[in-house]
N, C-alpha and C positions, 0 to 999 in steps of 0.2 A: 066746377071741379072742387072736390073737398080739399081741405088743407093737407090731409094725409096724401092724397093723390098728387097734389102739387109738389109736396116734398119728395116723393118717390120719383116723379118725372124730372125734377130739377137736378137730382144728384145721381141718377142712374147713368152709367157710362155706355150708352148705346152708340154703335158705330155711326149710324146715320146722323145722330146729334153732333158727334165730334167732327164729322165731315163738314157740317155746316159752319163750324167754328174754326176750321183748320187754318184759315188765312189770317186769323187774328194773332197779334203778338201775345206772348204769355201774360204780360202785365195787363193788357186790355181784357183778355179772357178772364183773368182773376177778378178784376173789378166788375166786369159784367155779371159774373156768377154771384158775387156778393150783393150787388145792388139790385139785380133783377129778381132775386128770390129772397125775400125777407122771411127767414125760417125761424120756427120756434121749436126748441128741442126739450123734451121732458122725458125722463126715464121712469117708466111705470114699475111697480113692484115686480111684475112678471118679467121685466127685462125688455119690453117692447118700447118702441119710440112712438110718441103721439105728438100731434101738432095742435097747439092751442092758440086761438085768435085772441087779440086784444092785449097781448103781452109782448114787450119788445125784448125777445131773447133770441140768441142764435149768433152766427158768425157775422162779423163786421170787418171791413178792410182796415189795414194798418192798426191792429189792435194793440193796446198797451197792457202789459202785465203789472202786477203789484210793485215790482221793482222799478217800474217806469220804462222798461224795455219795450220797444215797439216790435210787434210780430207781423210777419208777412202772411201768416195764416189767419183764420178767423177765430176770435175769442168766443168761447161758448160759456154762457152763464144761465143756469148754474153749471158747473163742470160735470162731466160724465164720470161715474165711478168706473174703475178698471174692471173689465169683464172677467168672469170666472168660468173657465171651460177647460176641458182636457181633450186634445186631439192627438194625432200621431205625427211625429216628425219624420224626416226623410231617411232616418236610420231605423225606422219602424219601432221607435221607442215612444212611450206615452209622454206627452208634453203638457204639463200643467201651466197654462198661460199665466195665471195670476201669480203663482208661486215662483216660477222660473224667470220672471221679469222684475222681481223685487229689487229696488235700488238702482234701476236703470231708467233712462228716458227710452220709452218703447214706442216704436212706430208700427201700427197695426194696419194692414191693408188686406182686403178681400178681392181677389182677382183670379186670373187663370192664364196659363202659359200660351194658349192660342190667341190671346187678346192681340188685336192688330195694332194698337196704339197706346191706350192709356196705361196699361199695366207696365209694359217695358219702359215707357217714359218716366213714370214715377220711380221705378227701381233704378233706372240709369241716373236720374237726377240725384237721388239720395246717395247712391254709390259714389258718384263723382264728388259730391259735397264732402262725404266722409273721408275720401282720399286726400282732400285738401287740408284736413285738420290734423293737428298733432295726435299721435297714437294715444296719448293720455286722455284726450277729449273723445276721440272716436270710440274708444273701448267702453265708454259710459252709455253708448247707444246700442239698443237691440232693434233690429228690423225683423218683423214677423209677417210673412206672406201666407195667407190661408187661401188655398185653392177653392174656387167655387165650381170647379169642373172635375170632381174626383174620378169620373169615369175615364177621362183621358189623361189626367195628371197623376200618374203613378208616382210613388216616392222617387223613383229613379229619374223620371222625366222632370219632376219638380226640382230635384237637386241639380241636374244638368243645366236647367234653365236659369236658376238662381246664381249658379257659379259664374255665369257669363257677366254678372254684375258685381257680386261680392260673395266670396265663399263663406263669409260670416253670417249672411242672411239666413234666417230660419224659415224653413218651409214646413207647413202643416197640412195634413189631409185627414180624411175620415169618411164616414158614411154621409150621404146627403142629409140625413136627419140630424146628425151631429154637427155638421157644418152650418145648417140652417139655425140650429139652436145657438151656436157660437155667434152668428150674426145678430140674432135677436138679443143675446146677452150683451153684445157690444153696441146696441142701439143703432144697428145698421139694417136697412131694408133687405130682406132675403133676395138673393139673386134668382134669376129665372132664365130658362133656355129660350132662345129665339130661333126657330127652324130656318135653315138655308136650303139651297138646292143640293141634290145628290146625297140626301140623308145627313148632311152636315148641319151644324148649328153653331151659333155664337151664344155668349152668355151676357145678359144684361145684369150689371152689378153696380154697387155704389162706387162713386168716382173719387171719394175722399180718403185721405190717410188720417187716422186718429193718432194723436200724439199724447201718450200718457207720460206724465212727469213723475218724479221720485216720490210724490205724495199719493201715488196710485189714483190720480184723477186726470182726466183729459180736459184741459182748459183751452186747447187750441186744436182745430182741425184744418186740414190742407186739401183744397180741391184740385182738380186738374188745372194746369196752367202755372202751377208753382214750379220754379226752375231751380237749378242747382245753386245759384247765387242766393235765392231765398232760403234754401235749406242751410247753406253755409253761414248765413247770418243768424238764423233762428236756433239751430241746434245747440250751439254753445250757450246761448241765452237760456234755453229751456233747461239745460243742465244746471245752471246757476240759480234759476228762478226758485223762490221759496213759496210764493203765493201766500205769504204769512197772514194777510188780513182777510183771507177768504174763510 
């Protein structure tokens, strides 16, 4: 198996894969993800991700930032530049991701509303963590959910689904081509449909949340298995983190 195929297989949130891990505790899952898959992330000029062997780069458990803070997510070195793309929000207005998230800690996730497990878990954990924080802290965080299933996730469907977690969450959609381009620009493997019975389908998509800090770089990513306590610890630290020596 090539390094690229290994990367895609390790981070795609397939239902059967999560079913096999469903009995593990969140902390065990997180460590297993980090230790079982030693990943190498590099952003090519075209915006695609490649895996390069022989270099020790990628997420590691219990990562330390420049400030000395320990993060529950995986530290990415070198950090990923914030993606530049324009999609449509749930009010049918254009949303320039790079421009409209300036000055915020921004959590970017690609998923879909029919997702049976990973997507609602990520959104619920982030929402519960934000509700535990003072308003002055929570308002410095933007959560952006990009659908990987635009055929079923209309702006109305997307808005209704996100409102179940937090009405501040931003939902984005667009054509399949535009969404695939946004994934590539974000160094995320493009999602793909997996047929089910009765003409239904599920969507295999990347399982991690990208956390961009105020320097417009993603130093940390968060796989499945991260819980609300992890977010409650990391988000205030990400807000304060300067990454000054990078």
